[in-house]
PQR file with spaces between the fields and no chain letter, atoms N, CA, C, O and H, PARSE charges and radii, in Angstrom:
ATOM       1  N    MET     1       0.850   -1.169    0.000 -0.4000 1.5000
ATOM       2  CA   MET     1       0.000    0.000    0.000 -0.0000 2.0000
ATOM       3  C    MET     1       0.900    1.238    0.000  0.5500 1.7000
ATOM       4  O    MET     1       1.858    1.300    0.771 -0.5500 1.4000
ATOM       5  N    PRO     2       0.613    2.203   -0.836 -0.5600 1.5000
ATOM       6  CA   PRO     2       1.450    3.409   -0.907  0.2800 2.0000
ATOM       7  C    PRO     2       1.403    4.219    0.385  0.5500 1.7000
ATOM       8  O    PRO     2       0.373    4.283    1.056 -0.5500 1.4000
ATOM       9  N    THR     3       2.535    4.836    0.721 -0.4000 1.5000
ATOM      10  CA   THR     3       2.632    5.724    1.872 -0.0000 2.0000
ATOM      11  C    THR     3       2.817    7.141    1.356  0.5500 1.7000
ATOM      12  O    THR     3       3.681    7.397    0.517 -0.5500 1.4000
ATOM      13  H    THR     3       3.372    4.784    0.176  0.4000 1.0000
ATOM      14  N    TYR     4       2.005    8.054    1.857 -0.4000 1.5000
ATOM      15  CA   TYR     4       2.058    9.457    1.454 -0.0000 2.0000
ATOM      16  C    TYR     4       2.504   10.293    2.642  0.5500 1.7000
ATOM      17  O    TYR     4       2.075   10.058    3.772 -0.5500 1.4000
ATOM      18  H    TYR     4       1.303    7.846    2.537  0.4000 1.0000
ATOM      19  N    GLU     5       3.369   11.272    2.382 -0.4000 1.5000
ATOM      20  CA   GLU     5       3.867   12.144    3.437 -0.0000 2.0000
ATOM      21  C    GLU     5       3.168   13.497    3.335  0.5500 1.7000
ATOM      22  O    GLU     5       3.044   14.064    2.250 -0.5500 1.4000
ATOM      23  H    GLU     5       3.717   11.463    1.464  0.4000 1.0000
ATOM      24  N    TYR     6       2.716   13.999    4.470 -0.4000 1.5000
ATOM      25  CA   TYR     6       2.015   15.277    4.530 -0.0000 2.0000
ATOM      26  C    TYR     6       2.656   16.166    5.579  0.5500 1.7000
ATOM      27  O    TYR     6       3.387   15.703    6.454 -0.5500 1.4000
ATOM      28  H    TYR     6       2.816   13.538    5.352  0.4000 1.0000
ATOM      29  N    ILE     7       2.360   17.477    5.467 -0.4000 1.5000
ATOM      30  CA   ILE     7       2.716   18.438    6.500 -0.0000 2.0000
ATOM      31  C    ILE     7       1.479   19.272    6.791  0.5500 1.7000
ATOM      32  O    ILE     7       0.729   19.642    5.888 -0.5500 1.4000
ATOM      33  H    ILE     7       1.767   17.853    4.755  0.4000 1.0000
ATOM      34  N    CYS     8       1.282   19.560    8.079 -0.4000 1.5000
ATOM      35  CA   CYS     8       0.163   20.386    8.505 -0.0000 2.0000
ATOM      36  C    CYS     8       0.604   21.848    8.455  0.5500 1.7000
ATOM      37  O    CYS     8       1.636   22.206    9.022 -0.5500 1.4000
ATOM      38  H    CYS     8       1.892   19.259    8.813  0.4000 1.0000
ATOM      39  N    ILE     9      -0.164   22.679    7.785 -0.4000 1.5000
ATOM      40  CA   ILE     9       0.159   24.104    7.676 -0.0000 2.0000
ATOM      41  C    ILE     9       0.000   24.790    9.030  0.5500 1.7000
ATOM      42  O    ILE     9       0.729   25.735    9.333 -0.5500 1.4000
ATOM      43  H    ILE     9      -1.002   22.388    7.324  0.4000 1.0000
ATOM      44  N    GLU    10      -0.943   24.325    9.846 -0.4000 1.5000
ATOM      45  CA   GLU    10      -1.239   24.980   11.123 -0.0000 2.0000
ATOM      46  C    GLU    10      -0.186   24.709   12.198  0.5500 1.7000
ATOM      47  O    GLU    10       0.255   25.642   12.870 -0.5500 1.4000
ATOM      48  H    GLU    10      -1.535   23.558    9.600  0.4000 1.0000
ATOM      49  N    CYS    11       0.228   23.440   12.376 -0.4000 1.5000
ATOM      50  CA   CYS    11       1.173   23.124   13.462 -0.0000 2.0000
ATOM      51  C    CYS    11       2.530   22.637   12.969  0.5500 1.7000
ATOM      52  O    CYS    11       3.403   22.325   13.779 -0.5500 1.4000
ATOM      53  H    CYS    11      -0.130   22.682   11.831  0.4000 1.0000
ATOM      54  N    LYS    12       2.720   22.567   11.656 -0.4000 1.5000
ATOM      55  CA   LYS    12       3.997   22.147   11.034 -0.0000 2.0000
ATOM      56  C    LYS    12       4.361   20.696   11.305  0.5500 1.7000
ATOM      57  O    LYS    12       5.523   20.322   11.146 -0.5500 1.4000
ATOM      58  H    LYS    12       2.011   22.821   10.998  0.4000 1.0000
ATOM      59  N    ASN    13       3.407   19.872   11.708 -0.4000 1.5000
ATOM      60  CA   ASN    13       3.632   18.456   11.956 -0.0000 2.0000
ATOM      61  C    ASN    13       3.741   17.705   10.630  0.5500 1.7000
ATOM      62  O    ASN    13       2.899   17.866    9.747 -0.5500 1.4000
ATOM      63  H    ASN    13       2.463   20.176   11.837  0.4000 1.0000
ATOM      64  N    LYS    14       4.788   16.881   10.497 -0.4000 1.5000
ATOM      65  CA   LYS    14       4.921   16.004    9.337 -0.0000 2.0000
ATOM      66  C    LYS    14       4.425   14.625    9.735  0.5500 1.7000
ATOM      67  O    LYS    14       4.749   14.129   10.813 -0.5500 1.4000
ATOM      68  H    LYS    14       5.472   16.750   11.214  0.4000 1.0000
ATOM      69  N    PHE    15       3.639   14.006    8.862 -0.4000 1.5000
ATOM      70  CA   PHE    15       3.096   12.688    9.169 -0.0000 2.0000
ATOM      71  C    PHE    15       2.908   11.890    7.895  0.5500 1.7000
ATOM      72  O    PHE    15       2.783   12.450    6.806 -0.5500 1.4000
ATOM      73  H    PHE    15       3.375   14.409    7.986  0.4000 1.0000
ATOM      74  N    ASP    16       2.890   10.570    8.045 -0.4000 1.5000
ATOM      75  CA   ASP    16       2.703    9.641    6.936 -0.0000 2.0000
ATOM      76  C    ASP    16       1.317    9.019    7.022  0.5500 1.7000
ATOM      77  O    ASP    16       0.786    8.791    8.109 -0.5500 1.4000
ATOM      78  H    ASP    16       2.992   10.115    8.930  0.4000 1.0000
ATOM      79  N    VAL    17       0.742    8.748    5.849 -0.4000 1.5000
ATOM      80  CA   VAL    17      -0.564    8.105    5.765 -0.0000 2.0000
ATOM      81  C    VAL    17      -0.467    7.001    4.719  0.5500 1.7000
ATOM      82  O    VAL    17      -0.004    7.236    3.603 -0.5500 1.4000
ATOM      83  H    VAL    17       1.174    8.933    4.966  0.4000 1.0000
ATOM      84  N    GLN    18      -0.904    5.799    5.081 -0.4000 1.5000
ATOM      85  CA   GLN    18      -0.967    4.696    4.122 -0.0000 2.0000
ATOM      86  C    GLN    18      -2.386    4.614    3.584  0.5500 1.7000
ATOM      87  O    GLN    18      -3.339    4.421    4.340 -0.5500 1.4000
ATOM      88  H    GLN    18      -1.281    5.608    5.987  0.4000 1.0000
ATOM      89  N    LEU    19      -2.518    4.762    2.264 -0.4000 1.5000
ATOM      90  CA   LEU    19      -3.819    4.750    1.609 -0.0000 2.0000
ATOM      91  C    LEU    19      -3.743    3.968    0.312  0.5500 1.7000
ATOM      92  O    LEU    19      -2.710    3.953   -0.357 -0.5500 1.4000
ATOM      93  H    LEU    19      -1.744    4.918    1.651  0.4000 1.0000
ATOM      94  N    THR    20      -4.840    3.320   -0.038 -0.4000 1.5000
ATOM      95  CA   THR    20      -4.924    2.745   -1.376 -0.0000 2.0000
ATOM      96  C    THR    20      -5.109    3.899   -2.354  0.5500 1.7000
ATOM      97  O    THR    20      -5.386    5.024   -1.938 -0.5500 1.4000
ATOM      98  H    THR    20      -5.680    3.331    0.505  0.4000 1.0000
ATOM      99  N    PHE    21      -4.961    3.632   -3.635 -0.4000 1.5000
ATOM     100  CA   PHE    21      -5.159    4.688   -4.632 -0.0000 2.0000
ATOM     101  C    PHE    21      -6.592    5.205   -4.591  0.5500 1.7000
ATOM     102  O    PHE    21      -6.819    6.405   -4.750 -0.5500 1.4000
ATOM     103  H    PHE    21      -4.736    2.718   -3.973  0.4000 1.0000
ATOM     104  N    ALA    22      -7.563    4.316   -4.379 -0.4000 1.5000
ATOM     105  CA   ALA    22      -8.974    4.721   -4.315 -0.0000 2.0000
ATOM     106  C    ALA    22      -9.230    5.621   -3.101  0.5500 1.7000
ATOM     107  O    ALA    22      -9.948    6.616   -3.202 -0.5500 1.4000
ATOM     108  H    ALA    22      -7.379    3.342   -4.250  0.4000 1.0000
ATOM     109  N    GLU    23      -8.641    5.268   -1.957 -0.4000 1.5000
ATOM     110  CA   GLU    23      -8.797    6.106   -0.766 -0.0000 2.0000
ATOM     111  C    GLU    23      -8.173    7.476   -0.975  0.5500 1.7000
ATOM     112  O    GLU    23      -8.735    8.487   -0.553 -0.5500 1.4000
ATOM     113  H    GLU    23      -8.058    4.460   -1.875  0.4000 1.0000
ATOM     114  N    LYS    24      -7.031    7.514   -1.616 -0.4000 1.5000
ATOM     115  CA   LYS    24      -6.336    8.782   -1.875 -0.0000 2.0000
ATOM     116  C    LYS    24      -7.185    9.690   -2.751  0.5500 1.7000
ATOM     117  O    LYS    24      -7.258   10.896   -2.516 -0.5500 1.4000
ATOM     118  H    LYS    24      -6.575    6.693   -1.958  0.4000 1.0000
ATOM     119  N    GLU    25      -7.827    9.113   -3.760 -0.4000 1.5000
ATOM     120  CA   GLU    25      -8.677    9.899   -4.660 -0.0000 2.0000
ATOM     121  C    GLU    25      -9.935   10.412   -3.954  0.5500 1.7000
ATOM     122  O    GLU    25     -10.399   11.517   -4.236 -0.5500 1.4000
ATOM     123  H    GLU    25      -7.768    8.133   -3.951  0.4000 1.0000
ATOM     124  N    SER    26     -10.484    9.613   -3.042 -0.4000 1.5000
ATOM     125  CA   SER    26     -11.723   10.016   -2.376 -0.0000 2.0000
ATOM     126  C    SER    26     -11.482   10.986   -1.211  0.5500 1.7000
ATOM     127  O    SER    26     -12.402   11.688   -0.791 -0.5500 1.4000
ATOM     128  H    SER    26     -10.107    8.716   -2.813  0.4000 1.0000
ATOM     129  N    ARG    27     -10.250   11.025   -0.691 -0.4000 1.5000
ATOM     130  CA   ARG    27      -9.916   11.913    0.426 -0.0000 2.0000
ATOM     131  C    ARG    27      -8.646   12.688    0.119  0.5500 1.7000
ATOM     132  O    ARG    27      -7.592   12.372    0.671 -0.5500 1.4000
ATOM     133  H    ARG    27      -9.503   10.454   -1.032  0.4000 1.0000
ATOM     134  N    PRO    28      -8.714   13.695   -0.746 -0.5600 1.5000
ATOM     135  CA   PRO    28      -7.488   14.406   -1.121  0.2800 2.0000
ATOM     136  C    PRO    28      -6.845   15.185    0.038  0.5500 1.7000
ATOM     137  O    PRO    28      -5.629   15.376    0.041 -0.5500 1.4000
ATOM     138  N    LYS    29      -7.638   15.637    1.022 -0.4000 1.5000
ATOM     139  CA   LYS    29      -7.094   16.340    2.186 -0.0000 2.0000
ATOM     140  C    LYS    29      -7.090   15.403    3.382  0.5500 1.7000
ATOM     141  O    LYS    29      -8.101   14.772    3.691 -0.5500 1.4000
ATOM     142  H    LYS    29      -8.626   15.482    1.019  0.4000 1.0000
ATOM     143  N    GLN    30      -5.960   15.317    4.046 -0.4000 1.5000
ATOM     144  CA   GLN    30      -5.820   14.454    5.214 -0.0000 2.0000
ATOM     145  C    GLN    30      -5.846   15.297    6.484  0.5500 1.7000
ATOM     146  O    GLN    30      -5.367   16.431    6.497 -0.5500 1.4000
ATOM     147  H    GLN    30      -5.138   15.829    3.795  0.4000 1.0000
ATOM     148  N    GLU    31      -6.400   14.744    7.531 -0.4000 1.5000
ATOM     149  CA   GLU    31      -6.456   15.430    8.820 -0.0000 2.0000
ATOM     150  C    GLU    31      -5.168   15.191    9.591  0.5500 1.7000
ATOM     151  O    GLU    31      -4.661   14.071    9.632 -0.5500 1.4000
ATOM     152  H    GLU    31      -6.790   13.823    7.520  0.4000 1.0000
ATOM     153  N    CYS    32      -4.639   16.248   10.203 -0.4000 1.5000
ATOM     154  CA   CYS    32      -3.413   16.143   10.988 -0.0000 2.0000
ATOM     155  C    CYS    32      -3.698   15.354   12.267  0.5500 1.7000
ATOM     156  O    CYS    32      -4.636   15.684   12.994 -0.5500 1.4000
ATOM     157  H    CYS    32      -5.051   17.159   10.169  0.4000 1.0000
ATOM     158  N    PRO    33      -2.905   14.317   12.553 -0.5600 1.5000
ATOM     159  CA   PRO    33      -3.137   13.534   13.770  0.2800 2.0000
ATOM     160  C    PRO    33      -2.769   14.277   15.052  0.5500 1.7000
ATOM     161  O    PRO    33      -3.184   13.872   16.137 -0.5500 1.4000
ATOM     162  N    LYS    34      -1.993   15.364   14.942 -0.4000 1.5000
ATOM     163  CA   LYS    34      -1.555   16.099   16.128 -0.0000 2.0000
ATOM     164  C    LYS    34      -2.574   17.162   16.553  0.5500 1.7000
ATOM     165  O    LYS    34      -2.938   17.246   17.726 -0.5500 1.4000
ATOM     166  H    LYS    34      -1.656   15.693   14.060  0.4000 1.0000
ATOM     167  N    CYS    35      -3.032   17.976   15.588 -0.4000 1.5000
ATOM     168  CA   CYS    35      -3.929   19.086   15.934 -0.0000 2.0000
ATOM     169  C    CYS    35      -5.318   18.956   15.309  0.5500 1.7000
ATOM     170  O    CYS    35      -6.177   19.812   15.520 -0.5500 1.4000
ATOM     171  H    CYS    35      -2.737   17.908   14.635  0.4000 1.0000
ATOM     172  N    ASN    36      -5.537   17.887   14.540 -0.4000 1.5000
ATOM     173  CA   ASN    36      -6.806   17.649   13.830 -0.0000 2.0000
ATOM     174  C    ASN    36      -7.107   18.714   12.774  0.5500 1.7000
ATOM     175  O    ASN    36      -8.248   18.863   12.336 -0.5500 1.4000
ATOM     176  H    ASN    36      -4.839   17.192   14.369  0.4000 1.0000
ATOM     177  N    GLY    37      -6.081   19.444   12.377 -0.4000 1.5000
ATOM     178  CA   GLY    37      -6.249   20.456   11.340 -0.0000 2.0000
ATOM     179  C    GLY    37      -6.463   19.828    9.970  0.5500 1.7000
ATOM     180  O    GLY    37      -5.965   18.736    9.697 -0.5500 1.4000
ATOM     181  H    GLY    37      -5.154   19.323   12.733  0.4000 1.0000
ATOM     182  N    ARG    38      -7.201   20.516    9.114 -0.4000 1.5000
ATOM     183  CA   ARG    38      -7.466   20.023    7.761 -0.0000 2.0000
ATOM     184  C    ARG    38      -6.650   20.771    6.711  0.5500 1.7000
ATOM     185  O    ARG    38      -6.796   20.508    5.517 -0.5500 1.4000
ATOM     186  H    ARG    38      -7.606   21.403    9.335  0.4000 1.0000
ATOM     187  N    LYS    39      -5.793   21.699    7.138 -0.4000 1.5000
ATOM     188  CA   LYS    39      -4.951   22.428    6.192 -0.0000 2.0000
ATOM     189  C    LYS    39      -3.632   21.674    6.056  0.5500 1.7000
ATOM     190  O    LYS    39      -2.620   22.049    6.648 -0.5500 1.4000
ATOM     191  H    LYS    39      -5.674   21.912    8.108  0.4000 1.0000
ATOM     192  N    THR    40      -3.663   20.616    5.274 -0.4000 1.5000
ATOM     193  CA   THR    40      -2.480   19.792    5.074 -0.0000 2.0000
ATOM     194  C    THR    40      -2.082   19.803    3.608  0.5500 1.7000
ATOM     195  O    THR    40      -2.909   20.002    2.718 -0.5500 1.4000
ATOM     196  H    THR    40      -4.485   20.311    4.793  0.4000 1.0000
ATOM     197  N    VAL    41      -0.798   19.585    3.383 -0.4000 1.5000
ATOM     198  CA   VAL    41      -0.250   19.574    2.028 -0.0000 2.0000
ATOM     199  C    VAL    41       0.589   18.309    1.877  0.5500 1.7000
ATOM     200  O    VAL    41       1.379   17.964    2.755 -0.5500 1.4000
ATOM     201  H    VAL    41      -0.126   19.423    4.107  0.4000 1.0000
ATOM     202  N    GLN    42       0.403   17.627    0.753 -0.4000 1.5000
ATOM     203  CA   GLN    42       1.213   16.434    0.491 -0.0000 2.0000
ATOM     204  C    GLN    42       2.611   16.853    0.086  0.5500 1.7000
ATOM     205  O    GLN    42       2.789   17.761   -0.725 -0.5500 1.4000
ATOM     206  H    GLN    42      -0.239   17.907    0.040  0.4000 1.0000
ATOM     207  N    LEU    43       3.607   16.182    0.659 -0.4000 1.5000
ATOM     208  CA   LEU    43       5.001   16.433    0.316 -0.0000 2.0000
ATOM     209  C    LEU    43       5.454   15.417   -0.723  0.5500 1.7000
ATOM     210  O    LEU    43       5.012   14.268   -0.720 -0.5500 1.4000
ATOM     211  H    LEU    43       3.463   15.444    1.318  0.4000 1.0000
ATOM     212  N    PHE    44       6.333   15.853   -1.604 -0.4000 1.5000
ATOM     213  CA   PHE    44       6.907   14.972   -2.607 -0.0000 2.0000
ATOM     214  C    PHE    44       8.410   15.011   -2.436  0.5500 1.7000
ATOM     215  O    PHE    44       9.063   15.998   -2.778 -0.5500 1.4000
ATOM     216  H    PHE    44       6.692   16.786   -1.606  0.4000 1.0000
ATOM     217  N    GLY    45       8.954   13.927   -1.903 -0.4000 1.5000
ATOM     218  CA   GLY    45      10.389   13.850   -1.673 -0.0000 2.0000
ATOM     219  C    GLY    45      11.095   13.150   -2.809  0.5500 1.7000
ATOM     220  O    GLY    45      10.470   12.679   -3.759 -0.5500 1.4000
ATOM     221  H    GLY    45       8.425   13.126   -1.626  0.4000 1.0000
ATOM     222  N    SER    46      12.388   13.092   -2.698 -0.4000 1.5000
ATOM     223  CA   SER    46      13.172   12.377   -3.703 -0.0000 2.0000
ATOM     224  C    SER    46      13.287   10.919   -3.302  0.5500 1.7000
ATOM     225  O    SER    46      13.036   10.561   -2.151 -0.5500 1.4000
ATOM     226  H    SER    46      12.896   13.475   -1.927  0.4000 1.0000
ATOM     227  N    PHE    47      13.662   10.085   -4.246 -0.4000 1.5000
ATOM     228  CA   PHE    47      13.858    8.671   -3.966 -0.0000 2.0000
ATOM     229  C    PHE    47      14.983    8.146   -4.823  0.5500 1.7000
ATOM     230  O    PHE    47      15.361    8.756   -5.823 -0.5500 1.4000
ATOM     231  H    PHE    47      13.866   10.375   -5.181  0.4000 1.0000
ATOM     232  N    ILE    48      15.510    7.018   -4.424 -0.4000 1.5000
ATOM     233  CA   ILE    48      16.627    6.393   -5.135 -0.0000 2.0000
ATOM     234  C    ILE    48      16.170    5.036   -5.643  0.5500 1.7000
ATOM     235  O    ILE    48      15.539    4.270   -4.915 -0.5500 1.4000
ATOM     236  H    ILE    48      15.203    6.522   -3.611  0.4000 1.0000
ATOM     237  N    VAL    49      16.487    4.749   -6.884 -0.4000 1.5000
ATOM     238  CA   VAL    49      16.181    3.448   -7.456 -0.0000 2.0000
ATOM     239  C    VAL    49      17.475    2.653   -7.512  0.5500 1.7000
ATOM     240  O    VAL    49      18.454    3.087   -8.120 -0.5500 1.4000
ATOM     241  H    VAL    49      16.999    5.371   -7.476  0.4000 1.0000
ATOM     242  N    ASP    50      17.476    1.501   -6.884 -0.4000 1.5000
ATOM     243  CA   ASP    50      18.655    0.641   -6.837 -0.0000 2.0000
ATOM     244  C    ASP    50      18.458   -0.476   -7.852  0.5500 1.7000
ATOM     245  O    ASP    50      17.522   -1.267   -7.733 -0.5500 1.4000
ATOM     246  H    ASP    50      16.681    1.148   -6.390  0.4000 1.0000
ATOM     247  N    SER    51      19.333   -0.543   -8.847 -0.4000 1.5000
ATOM     248  CA   SER    51      19.180   -1.537   -9.916 -0.0000 2.0000
ATOM     249  C    SER    51      19.867   -2.857   -9.602  0.5500 1.7000
ATOM     250  O    SER    51      19.891   -3.753  -10.445 -0.5500 1.4000
ATOM     251  H    SER    51      20.093    0.099   -8.944  0.4000 1.0000
ATOM     252  N    ARG    52      20.424   -2.991   -8.405 -0.4000 1.5000
ATOM     253  CA   ARG    52      21.082   -4.240   -8.029 -0.0000 2.0000
ATOM     254  C    ARG    52      20.057   -5.207   -7.456  0.5500 1.7000
ATOM     255  O    ARG    52      19.081   -4.797   -6.828 -0.5500 1.4000
ATOM     256  H    ARG    52      20.404   -2.263   -7.720  0.4000 1.0000
ATOM     257  N    SER    53      20.286   -6.469   -7.675 -0.4000 1.5000
ATOM     258  CA   SER    53      19.410   -7.490   -7.094 -0.0000 2.0000
ATOM     259  C    SER    53      19.795   -7.706   -5.634  0.5500 1.7000
ATOM     260  O    SER    53      20.715   -7.065   -5.126 -0.5500 1.4000
ATOM     261  H    SER    53      21.078   -6.802   -8.185  0.4000 1.0000
ATOM     262  N    LYS    54      19.095   -8.601   -4.970 -0.4000 1.5000
ATOM     263  CA   LYS    54      19.389   -8.890   -3.572 -0.0000 2.0000
ATOM     264  C    LYS    54      20.785   -9.469   -3.385  0.5500 1.7000
ATOM     265  O    LYS    54      21.369   -9.350   -2.308 -0.5500 1.4000
ATOM     266  H    LYS    54      18.347   -9.122   -5.382  0.4000 1.0000
ATOM     267  N    ASN    55      21.323  -10.097   -4.433 -0.4000 1.5000
ATOM     268  CA   ASN    55      22.684  -10.640   -4.324 -0.0000 2.0000
ATOM     269  C    ASN    55      23.710   -9.677   -4.916  0.5500 1.7000
ATOM     270  O    ASN    55      24.804  -10.083   -5.307 -0.5500 1.4000
ATOM     271  H    ASN    55      20.849  -10.193   -5.308  0.4000 1.0000
ATOM     272  N    ASN    56      23.338   -8.373   -4.978 -0.4000 1.5000
ATOM     273  CA   ASN    56      24.217   -7.287   -5.430 -0.0000 2.0000
ATOM     274  C    ASN    56      24.672   -7.418   -6.879  0.5500 1.7000
ATOM     275  O    ASN    56      25.766   -6.968   -7.217 -0.5500 1.4000
ATOM     276  H    ASN    56      22.450   -8.042   -4.660  0.4000 1.0000
ATOM     277  N    THR    57      23.873   -8.012   -7.725 -0.4000 1.5000
ATOM     278  CA   THR    57      24.179   -8.077   -9.146 -0.0000 2.0000
ATOM     279  C    THR    57      23.840   -6.735   -9.776  0.5500 1.7000
ATOM     280  O    THR    57      22.739   -6.219   -9.583 -0.5500 1.4000
ATOM     281  H    THR    57      22.983   -8.378   -7.450  0.4000 1.0000
ATOM     282  N    ASP    58      24.751   -6.180  -10.508 -0.4000 1.5000
ATOM     283  CA   ASP    58      24.518   -4.909  -11.186 -0.0000 2.0000
ATOM     284  C    ASP    58      23.979   -5.206  -12.575  0.5500 1.7000
ATOM     285  O    ASP    58      24.744   -5.560  -13.473 -0.5500 1.4000
ATOM     286  H    ASP    58      25.646   -6.599  -10.664  0.4000 1.0000
ATOM     287  N    TYR    59      22.670   -5.067  -12.765 -0.4000 1.5000
ATOM     288  CA   TYR    59      22.041   -5.412  -14.030 -0.0000 2.0000
ATOM     289  C    TYR    59      22.439   -4.473  -15.164  0.5500 1.7000
ATOM     290  O    TYR    59      22.347   -4.850  -16.332 -0.5500 1.4000
ATOM     291  H    TYR    59      22.048   -4.779  -12.036  0.4000 1.0000
ATOM     292  N    ASP    60      22.879   -3.257  -14.841 -0.4000 1.5000
ATOM     293  CA   ASP    60      23.281   -2.327  -15.896 -0.0000 2.0000
ATOM     294  C    ASP    60      24.532   -2.807  -16.634  0.5500 1.7000
ATOM     295  O    ASP    60      24.749   -2.430  -17.785 -0.5500 1.4000
ATOM     296  H    ASP    60      22.954   -2.951  -13.892  0.4000 1.0000
ATOM     297  N    SER    61      25.353   -3.630  -15.989 -0.4000 1.5000
ATOM     298  CA   SER    61      26.591   -4.077  -16.635 -0.0000 2.0000
ATOM     299  C    SER    61      26.436   -5.441  -17.292  0.5500 1.7000
ATOM     300  O    SER    61      27.389   -5.949  -17.884 -0.5500 1.4000
ATOM     301  H    SER    61      25.177   -3.936  -15.054  0.4000 1.0000
ATOM     302  N    MET    62      25.250   -6.045  -17.199 -0.4000 1.5000
ATOM     303  CA   MET    62      25.041   -7.368  -17.790 -0.0000 2.0000
ATOM     304  C    MET    62      24.606   -7.257  -19.245  0.5500 1.7000
ATOM     305  O    MET    62      23.933   -6.299  -19.626 -0.5500 1.4000
ATOM     306  H    MET    62      24.476   -5.632  -16.718  0.4000 1.0000
ATOM     307  N    SER    63      24.986   -8.225  -20.044 -0.4000 1.5000
ATOM     308  CA   SER    63      24.520   -8.249  -21.424 -0.0000 2.0000
ATOM     309  C    SER    63      23.161   -8.924  -21.472  0.5500 1.7000
ATOM     310  O    SER    63      22.753   -9.569  -20.507 -0.5500 1.4000
ATOM     311  H    SER    63      25.533   -9.003  -19.734  0.4000 1.0000
ATOM     312  N    GLY    64      22.470   -8.783  -22.568 -0.4000 1.5000
ATOM     313  CA   GLY    64      21.143   -9.389  -22.698 -0.0000 2.0000
ATOM     314  C    GLY    64      20.081   -8.309  -22.727  0.5500 1.7000
ATOM     315  O    GLY    64      20.365   -7.152  -23.035 -0.5500 1.4000
ATOM     316  H    GLY    64      22.801   -8.259  -23.352  0.4000 1.0000
ATOM     317  N    CYS    65      18.876   -8.687  -22.411 -0.4000 1.5000
ATOM     318  CA   CYS    65      17.763   -7.734  -22.444 -0.0000 2.0000
ATOM     319  C    CYS    65      17.810   -6.803  -21.250  0.5500 1.7000
ATOM     320  O    CYS    65      18.296   -7.161  -20.177 -0.5500 1.4000
ATOM     321  H    CYS    65      18.645   -9.628  -22.162  0.4000 1.0000
ATOM     322  N    GLY    66      17.303   -5.620  -21.456 -0.4000 1.5000
ATOM     323  CA   GLY    66      17.263   -4.620  -20.390 -0.0000 2.0000
ATOM     324  C    GLY    66      17.327   -3.241  -20.968  0.5500 1.7000
ATOM     325  O    GLY    66      17.344   -3.087  -22.189 -0.5500 1.4000
ATOM     326  H    GLY    66      16.908   -5.330  -22.327  0.4000 1.0000
ATOM     327  N    PRO    67      17.362   -2.237  -20.139 -0.5600 1.5000
ATOM     328  CA   PRO    67      17.343   -0.857  -20.612  0.2800 2.0000
ATOM     329  C    PRO    67      18.549   -0.466  -21.451  0.5500 1.7000
ATOM     330  O    PRO    67      18.464    0.466  -22.251 -0.5500 1.4000
ATOM     331  N    ASN    68      19.675   -1.164  -21.283 -0.4000 1.5000
ATOM     332  CA   ASN    68      20.888   -0.813  -22.034 -0.0000 2.0000
ATOM     333  C    ASN    68      21.202   -1.838  -23.125  0.5500 1.7000
ATOM     334  O    ASN    68      22.314   -1.862  -23.653 -0.5500 1.4000
ATOM     335  H    ASN    68      19.744   -1.921  -20.633  0.4000 1.0000
ATOM     336  N    ALA    69      20.237   -2.674  -23.460 -0.4000 1.5000
ATOM     337  CA   ALA    69      20.455   -3.726  -24.453 -0.0000 2.0000
ATOM     338  C    ALA    69      20.549   -3.140  -25.862  0.5500 1.7000
ATOM     339  O    ALA    69      19.985   -2.087  -26.160 -0.5500 1.4000
ATOM     340  H    ALA    69      19.334   -2.655  -23.032  0.4000 1.0000
ATOM     341  N    GLY    70      21.254   -3.832  -26.688 -0.4000 1.5000
ATOM     342  CA   GLY    70      21.400   -3.404  -28.088 -0.0000 2.0000
ATOM     343  C    GLY    70      20.236   -3.872  -28.945  0.5500 1.7000
ATOM     344  O    GLY    70      19.215   -4.334  -28.435 -0.5500 1.4000
ATOM     345  H    GLY    70      21.712   -4.687  -26.446  0.4000 1.0000
ATOM     346  N    VAL    71      20.409   -3.744  -30.282 -0.4000 1.5000
ATOM     347  CA   VAL    71      19.353   -4.100  -31.205 -0.0000 2.0000
ATOM     348  C    VAL    71      19.070   -5.591  -31.268  0.5500 1.7000
ATOM     349  O    VAL    71      18.013   -5.987  -31.758 -0.5500 1.4000
ATOM     350  H    VAL    71      21.238   -3.370  -30.697  0.4000 1.0000
ATOM     351  N    SER    72      19.980   -6.432  -30.787 -0.4000 1.5000
ATOM     352  CA   SER    72      19.747   -7.874  -30.864 -0.0000 2.0000
ATOM     353  C    SER    72      19.006   -8.404  -29.625  0.5500 1.7000
ATOM     354  O    SER    72      18.884   -9.616  -29.452 -0.5500 1.4000
ATOM     355  H    SER    72      20.839   -6.110  -30.389  0.4000 1.0000
ATOM     356  N    CYS    73      18.530   -7.534  -28.793 -0.4000 1.5000
ATOM     357  CA   CYS    73      17.836   -7.950  -27.572 -0.0000 2.0000
ATOM     358  C    CYS    73      16.573   -8.740  -27.896  0.5500 1.7000
ATOM     359  O    CYS    73      15.768   -8.328  -28.731 -0.5500 1.4000
ATOM     360  H    CYS    73      18.629   -6.549  -28.933  0.4000 1.0000
ATOM     361  N    CYS    74      16.412   -9.873  -27.231 -0.4000 1.5000
ATOM     362  CA   CYS    74      15.213  -10.714  -27.325 -0.0000 2.0000
ATOM     363  C    CYS    74      14.932  -11.229  -28.733  0.5500 1.7000
ATOM     364  O    CYS    74      13.775  -11.470  -29.076 -0.5500 1.4000
ATOM     365  H    CYS    74      17.066  -10.207  -26.553  0.4000 1.0000
ATOM     366  N    GLN    75      15.943  -11.399  -29.533 -0.4000 1.5000
ATOM     367  CA   GLN    75      15.713  -11.900  -30.889 -0.0000 2.0000
ATOM     368  C    GLN    75      16.261  -13.278  -31.049  0.5500 1.7000
ATOM     369  O    GLN    75      16.159  -13.862  -32.128 -0.5500 1.4000
ATOM     370  H    GLN    75      16.883  -11.203  -29.254  0.4000 1.0000
C-alpha cells in the first residue's frame, strides 16, 4: 500500500498516511493527527532506485535484455 507524506500548515507536523489509490482519490485532504487540522499539504520527496538485485548483481553491466540492451535484444 502506498505511503504518502504530509505536513500540517497549522502546526507544522509532518506525518505519513498509508492509503490505497482509491482512498487517496476520495480523500485528497488528510487530517493532521496532532492538531486535527485540515490544512495539510502532500510532500513529494526524492527517492533512489537501486538496480542491483538482492545478491548485489549490477544489471546495468550485464549483457542481454534490459534498458541498455542493443538491437539484438530478445531476438
